[in-house]
C-alpha positions in Angstrom: 27.2 17.4 44.7 27.4 20.1 42.0 28.5 17.5 39.5 25.4 15.4 40.3 23.1 18.3 39.8 24.8 19.2 36.5 24.5 15.5 35.4 20.8 15.7 36.1 20.1 19.2 34.8 22.1 19.1 31.6 20.1 16.3 29.9 16.9 18.1 30.9 18.1 21.3 29.3 19.2 19.5 26.3 15.9 17.6 25.9 14.0 20.9 26.3 16.1 22.5 23.6 15.5 19.6 21.2 11.7 19.7 21.9 11.7 23.5 21.3 13.6 23.2 18.0 11.3 20.4 16.9 8.1 22.4 17.5 9.5 25.8 16.3 11.0 24.7 13.0 8.4 24.2 10.4 9.2 21.0 8.4 9.8 21.5 4.7 7.1 20.3 2.3 7.7 16.7 1.3 9.7 16.2 -1.9 6.9 14.2 -3.4 4.5 17.0 -2.8 6.7 19.6 -4.6 7.3 17.1 -7.5 3.5 16.5 -7.8 2.7 20.2 -7.9 5.4 20.9 -10.4 4.2 18.1 -12.7 0.6 19.4 -12.3 1.7 22.9 -13.5 3.2 21.3 -16.6 0.0 19.4 -17.3 -2.0 22.5 -17.0 0.0 24.0 -19.8 -0.7 21.0 -22.0 -4.5 21.2 -21.2 -4.5 24.9 -22.1 -2.9 24.2 -25.5 -6.2 23.4 -27.1 -4.6 20.6 -29.1 -6.7 17.5 -28.8 -3.8 15.0 -28.4 -2.1 17.2 -25.8 -5.3 17.5 -23.9 -5.9 13.8 -23.9 -2.3 13.0 -22.8 -2.6 15.6 -20.1 -5.7 13.9 -18.7 -4.0 10.5 -18.8 -0.9 11.9 -17.1 -3.0 13.7 -14.5 -4.6 10.3 -13.7 -1.1 8.8 -13.3 -0.1 11.8 -11.1 -3.1 11.3 -8.9 -2.1 7.7 -8.5 1.5 8.8 -7.6 0.1 11.2 -5.0 -2.2 8.5 -3.5 0.8 6.1 -3.2 3.0 8.8 -1.7 0.2 9.7 0.7 0.3 6.0 1.9 -3.1 4.9 0.5 -3.2 1.2 0.2 -4.4 -0.9 -2.7 -3.1 -3.0 -5.5 -4.5 -0.9 -8.3 -5.3 2.8 -8.7 -9.0 1.9 -8.4 -8.3 0.2 -5.0 -6.4 3.2 -3.8 -9.1 5.5 -5.0 -11.7 3.5 -3.0 -9.5 4.0 0.0 -9.3 7.8 -0.6 -13.0 8.3 -0.1 -12.5 9.9 3.3 -10.5 12.8 1.8 -13.2 14.1 -0.4 -16.8 15.2 -0.3 -19.1 12.8 -2.0 -19.8 14.8 -5.2 -16.1 15.5 -5.6 -15.3 11.9 -5.1 -17.8 10.8 -7.7 -16.3 13.3 -10.2 -12.8 12.0 -9.6 -14.1 8.5 -10.4 -15.8 9.8 -13.6 -12.5 11.4 -14.6 -10.7 8.1 -14.0 -13.2 6.2 -16.1 -12.8 8.8 -18.9 -9.1 8.2 -18.8 -9.7 4.5 -19.1 -11.9 4.9 -22.1 -9.3 7.2 -23.7 -6.6 4.6 -23.2 -8.5 1.4 -23.9 -11.1 2.2 -26.6 -9.7 2.5 -30.1 -12.0 5.2 -31.4 -12.7 7.2 -28.2 -13.4 10.8 -29.1 -14.6 13.2 -26.5 -15.6 16.8 -26.4 -12.8 19.1 -25.3 -14.9 20.6 -22.5 -15.5 17.1 -21.1 -11.8 16.5 -21.1 -11.1 19.9 -19.4 -13.7 19.2 -16.8 -12.3 15.7 -16.0 -8.8 17.2 -15.9 -10.0 19.9 -13.5 -11.5 17.2 -11.2 -8.2 15.3 -11.1 -6.3 18.5 -10.6 -8.4 19.4 -7.5 -7.9 15.9 -6.1 -4.1 16.1 -6.6 -4.0 19.5 -5.0 -6.1 18.4 -2.0 -4.0 15.3 -1.3 -0.7 17.1 -1.9 -1.4 20.0 0.4 
């Protein structure tokens, strides 16, 4: 009789322990989140350099980093534009529009041969991408 009780009670105690550990231990931040935030810090240093080429490359890389974060977050889409369309629920409308504008600026920098933009415009676009990355990686 005592063995039967132990056979029934022991799994219940073990299950309760596993559940308690599961809820009490805070899971570590995902590796992709830490990687994204580390890369973002490096890009911030480039944008602060004041050098036009470094600033442009930081904006392009921030756009790539946002795409990495969206993929890591599980947003679907064949292209970054598709994933960005699927990310609309994560942002307020004005922020979402600024992210799109920053992405379009990145496209112009990459695809237009004589694209030349004001440094403040690049800094603003970078800031918009940075806030999107931080929001999705938090």
